[in-house]
C-alpha positions in Angstrom: -55.6 -14.9 66.9 -52.4 -13.8 65.2 -52.5 -10.8 62.9 -49.7 -12.3 60.7 -50.9 -12.1 57.2 -53.6 -9.6 57.8 -51.7 -6.6 59.2 -50.3 -3.9 56.8 -47.1 -2.8 58.6 -46.3 1.0 59.0 -43.2 0.4 57.0 -45.3 -0.5 53.9 -47.0 3.0 54.1 -46.3 5.9 51.8 -48.6 8.3 50.1 -49.7 9.5 46.8 -47.7 12.7 47.3 -44.5 10.5 47.6 -45.3 9.1 44.2 -45.5 12.5 42.8 -42.0 13.2 44.0 -40.5 10.0 42.6 -38.0 10.1 39.8 -39.5 9.7 36.4 -38.3 7.1 33.9 -38.9 7.4 30.2 -40.3 4.4 28.4 -41.4 3.8 24.8 -43.5 0.6 25.7 -43.9 -0.5 29.3 -44.8 -4.0 30.4 -46.0 -4.1 34.1 -45.7 -7.7 35.2 -47.2 -8.3 38.7 -47.6 -11.6 40.5 -45.2 -13.8 38.4 -45.3 -16.0 41.6 -42.1 -17.8 40.8 -43.5 -19.4 37.5 -40.6 -20.2 35.2 -42.9 -21.1 32.3 -44.5 -17.6 32.5 -40.9 -16.0 32.6 -40.1 -17.9 29.3 -43.4 -16.7 27.7 -42.8 -13.1 28.8 -39.3 -13.0 27.1 -40.8 -14.4 23.9 -43.5 -11.7 24.0 -40.9 -8.9 24.5 -38.7 -10.3 21.6 -41.8 -10.0 19.3 -42.3 -6.3 20.0 -41.2 -4.1 17.2 -39.5 -1.4 19.4 -37.8 -1.3 22.7 -39.8 -2.6 25.8 -39.2 -1.6 29.5 -40.1 -4.4 31.8 -41.2 -3.5 35.4 -41.9 -6.4 37.8 -44.2 -4.8 40.3 -43.8 -7.2 43.1 -44.6 -10.8 44.1 -42.3 -12.2 41.4 -41.4 -14.9 44.0 -43.9 -17.2 45.8 -43.9 -20.9 44.7 -40.2 -21.0 43.7 -39.0 -22.4 47.0 -36.3 -24.7 45.4 -32.8 -23.1 45.2 -32.6 -23.3 41.4 -36.0 -21.7 41.0 -35.4 -18.9 43.4 -32.1 -18.1 41.7 -33.7 -18.3 38.2 -36.5 -16.0 38.9 -34.4 -13.4 40.8 -31.5 -13.5 38.3 -34.0 -12.7 35.5 -35.8 -9.9 37.4 -32.5 -8.2 38.3 -31.9 -7.4 34.6 -35.0 -5.2 34.6 -36.9 -2.6 36.6 -38.7 -3.9 39.7 -40.5 -2.8 42.8 -41.2 -4.5 46.0 -44.2 -6.8 46.6 -45.2 -7.8 50.1 -43.7 -11.3 49.3 -40.2 -9.7 48.7 -40.5 -7.2 51.5 -41.0 -10.0 54.1 -38.0 -12.0 52.9 -35.5 -9.9 54.8 -34.2 -11.6 58.1 -35.5 -8.6 60.2 -39.0 -8.7 58.7 -40.9 -10.9 61.1 -44.0 -9.0 62.1 -46.3 -9.5 59.1 -46.2 -13.1 58.1 -46.7 -13.2 54.3 -47.5 -9.4 54.4 -50.5 -9.8 52.2 -52.7 -7.7 54.6 -55.7 -9.8 53.6 -59.1 -8.3 54.4 -61.6 -10.0 56.7 -63.4 -11.5 53.7 -60.5 -13.9 53.2 -60.8 -17.1 55.2 -58.4 -17.6 58.1 -57.2 -21.0 56.8 -56.1 -19.2 53.6 -54.1 -16.7 55.6 -52.5 -19.4 57.7 -51.4 -21.3 54.6 -50.0 -18.1 53.0 -47.9 -17.6 56.1 -46.6 -21.2 55.8 -45.8 -20.8 52.1 -43.9 -17.6 52.8 -42.0 -19.1 55.8 -40.6 -21.8 53.4 -39.7 -19.4 50.8 -38.0 -17.2 53.4 -35.8 -20.1 54.3 -34.8 -20.6 50.8 -34.0 -16.8 50.5 -31.7 -17.0 53.5 -29.4 -19.2 51.2 -29.1 -16.5 48.7 -27.7 -13.5 50.3 -26.8 -11.7 47.2 -30.3 -11.8 46.0 -31.6 -10.6 49.4 -29.2 -7.7 49.3 -30.5 -6.6 45.9 -34.2 -7.0 47.0 -33.4 -4.7 50.0 -32.7 -1.9 47.6 -36.0 -2.1 45.6 -38.5 0.8 46.0 -42.2 0.4 46.8 -43.3 2.3 43.6 -42.0 3.7 40.4 -43.0 6.5 38.1 -42.8 6.4 34.2 -43.6 8.7 31.3 -44.8 7.1 28.0 -45.2 10.0 25.6 -47.4 12.5 27.5 -48.9 9.8 29.7 -47.7 9.8 33.4 -47.8 6.3 35.0 -47.6 5.3 38.6 -46.6 1.7 39.1 -47.4 0.2 42.5 -47.9 -3.1 44.1 -50.8 -2.4 46.2 -52.4 1.0 45.9 -51.5 4.7 46.1 -50.9 4.7 49.8 -49.5 1.4 50.8 -47.5 -1.5 49.4 -50.1 -4.1 50.5 -53.2 -1.8 50.1 -56.5 -3.1 48.7 -58.1 0.1 47.3 -57.5 -1.0 43.8 -59.4 -4.3 44.3 -62.1 -5.0 41.7 -64.6 -5.6 44.4 -64.3 -2.0 45.6 -64.6 -0.2 42.4 -68.3 -0.3 42.1 -68.6 2.2 44.9 -68.9 5.7 43.3 -67.7 7.4 46.5 -64.6 5.2 46.6 -64.0 5.8 42.9 -64.1 9.6 43.6 -61.5 9.3 46.4 -59.3 7.3 44.1 -59.5 10.0 41.4 -58.2 12.5 44.0 -55.3 10.2 44.6 -54.3 10.3 41.0 -54.3 14.1 41.1 -52.1 14.1 44.3 -49.7 11.5 42.7 -49.6 13.5 39.5 -50.3 10.5 37.3 -52.8 9.6 34.6 -52.5 5.9 35.1 -52.0 3.6 38.1 -50.8 0.0 37.3 -51.0 -2.4 40.2 -51.4 -6.1 41.0 -51.5 -7.4 44.7 -55.2 -8.3 44.9 -54.5 -11.1 42.5 -57.6 -10.4 40.3 -57.5 -8.1 37.2 -59.5 -5.1 36.5 -59.4 -2.0 34.2 -61.6 1.0 34.8 -61.8 4.6 33.5 -62.2 7.0 36.4 -63.2 10.6 36.3 -60.8 13.2 34.6 -59.5 10.6 32.1 -57.7 8.7 34.8 -57.2 5.0 34.3 -56.7 2.1 36.9 -55.3 -1.2 35.6 -54.6 -4.1 37.8 -53.0 -7.1 36.0 -54.1 -9.6 38.6 -51.3 -12.4 38.2 -48.8 -12.9 35.5 -48.0 -16.4 36.8 -51.4 -17.8 37.3 -54.8 -18.0 35.5 -57.1 -15.0 36.2 -60.4 -16.2 34.6 -62.4 -19.4 34.9 -61.4 -22.1 32.4 -58.2 -20.3 31.2 -54.6 -21.4 31.5 -52.7 -18.1 31.0 -51.5 -15.1 33.2 -52.0 -11.4 32.4 -49.6 -8.4 32.1 -50.2 -4.8 31.4 -48.9 -3.1 28.3 -48.8 0.8 28.0 -47.6 2.5 24.8 -48.3 5.0 22.1 -47.7 2.2 19.6 -49.8 -0.8 18.6 -48.2 -4.1 19.5 -48.1 -7.6 18.0 -50.1 -9.2 20.7 -53.9 -9.0 20.7 -55.4 -7.2 23.9 -57.8 -9.0 26.0 -59.3 -5.5 26.8 -58.1 -2.0 27.5 -58.6 1.7 27.2 -57.2 4.6 25.3 -56.1 7.9 26.6 -55.4 10.1 23.6 -53.0 8.1 21.4 -51.9 6.0 24.4 -52.9 2.3 24.6 -53.4 0.8 28.2 -54.0 -2.9 27.7 -54.2 -6.2 29.4 -52.3 -8.9 27.5 -52.7 -12.6 27.9 -49.3 -14.2 29.0 -49.7 -17.7 27.5 -47.2 -19.9 29.4 -46.9 -23.7 28.9 -49.5 -24.9 31.6 -48.2 -28.6 31.6 -44.7 -27.4 32.4 -45.9 -25.1 35.1 -48.1 -27.7 36.7 -45.2 -30.2 36.9 -42.9 -27.6 38.3 -45.5 -26.5 40.9 -46.3 -30.0 42.1 -42.6 -30.9 42.5 -42.3 -28.1 45.1 -45.9 -28.3 46.5 -47.3 -31.8 46.3 -51.0 -32.6 47.2 -51.6 -31.8 50.8 -49.0 -29.0 51.0 -50.2 -25.4 51.9 -49.6 -24.1 48.4 -51.4 -27.1 46.7 -54.4 -26.6 49.1 -54.7 -22.9 48.4 -53.7 -22.6 44.7 -53.7 -25.8 42.7 -57.4 -25.5 41.7 -56.9 -22.0 40.5 -53.7 -23.1 38.6 -55.5 -25.9 37.0 -59.0 -24.4 36.4 -58.7 -20.6 36.9 -60.6 -18.6 39.6 -64.4 -18.0 39.7 -63.9 -14.8 37.9 -64.6 -13.7 34.2 -63.1 -11.5 31.6 -66.3 -9.4 31.6 -65.8 -8.6 35.3 -62.2 -7.2 34.6 -62.8 -5.4 31.4 -63.8 -1.7 31.3 -67.5 -1.1 31.9 
C-alpha cells in the first residue's frame, strides 16, 4: 500500500522552539483564514467582512487556500488575491512544487481516515498540481511562503500554523484528541516553548476552540471555504482582536481584553455549488469526497466546536 497522503514528510517538520524564534508581526485585528479550498464565493464574502471592520485588519491565509480550483482562471484568482496578504503554507501548497512528489496530497491522514478518501485526495491534488504547473509565477511565490507565522495583538502573542506546533501536517490540534487530559497537558507545554498565548490552526478541517491551562487558547477554524456544521452553508474564520467587531461570533474566549472568536463566513452557497460542479462533476474524486459536505455540512455540531 502506498503511503502517499498518509505520510508527514521530514521537510514538514519544525518545532515549537522554531516558532518562538520567528519574527513577530504586529496587528490590530487578525483574521486567520484556513482552508479556503479554492472557493471564490468565500473569497468575496471575506473581502466584504474585512470592509465592514471599523479598523485595520491583517489577513493571514494559513494554508490550503487552493484545492478545488483546478481551472486556470480559478487558480489565478485565488492565488492573486492571497498574494496581497500574509500567508503560510498548507500541505496543498507545499506539494504543488515540481520536486514535491513523495507525499501525495500531503494531508498525513491518520489511520481513522478511509483509504478510499486518501486515494481520492491524491487524485484531486494531482489534477491541481497539473494546473499549478501552468502558473510558474504563482508557484515561485508559493515556494517562498513560511510554514508558520507569529503575531502580537496588543499584549497577546499568537502563533499561526497550518497543522500543529511541530509539523505542517500535524494532527495534534484535532478536536478528537482534545478530550485527553494528558494530551492537553503536552500541548500546554508546547505553548510555553513556542512563547505564544494562542495557537490558530486549521488542517484537520473541523473547528474547535479550547482553553488550556495557564490561560492558553487553541482555536482551529476548520474550513473557511466549506460548511463546518451539519445543516449549515457557511465557512468559519478566526478573528483575534482587542476590539469588538461588527460580525457576531459563533463562539469564542477572552484572554484579558483580547477576543479570540470564530466567525461565520457567509458565502453564496448556490454560486459555490455551481462553481464546484463545473470543475468536479458527479463521479469525480472531489464530488465523491466532498459534495455531500458542501451541500449539507459534516456530521459535526457547533456545540462540539465551542469552548467547554
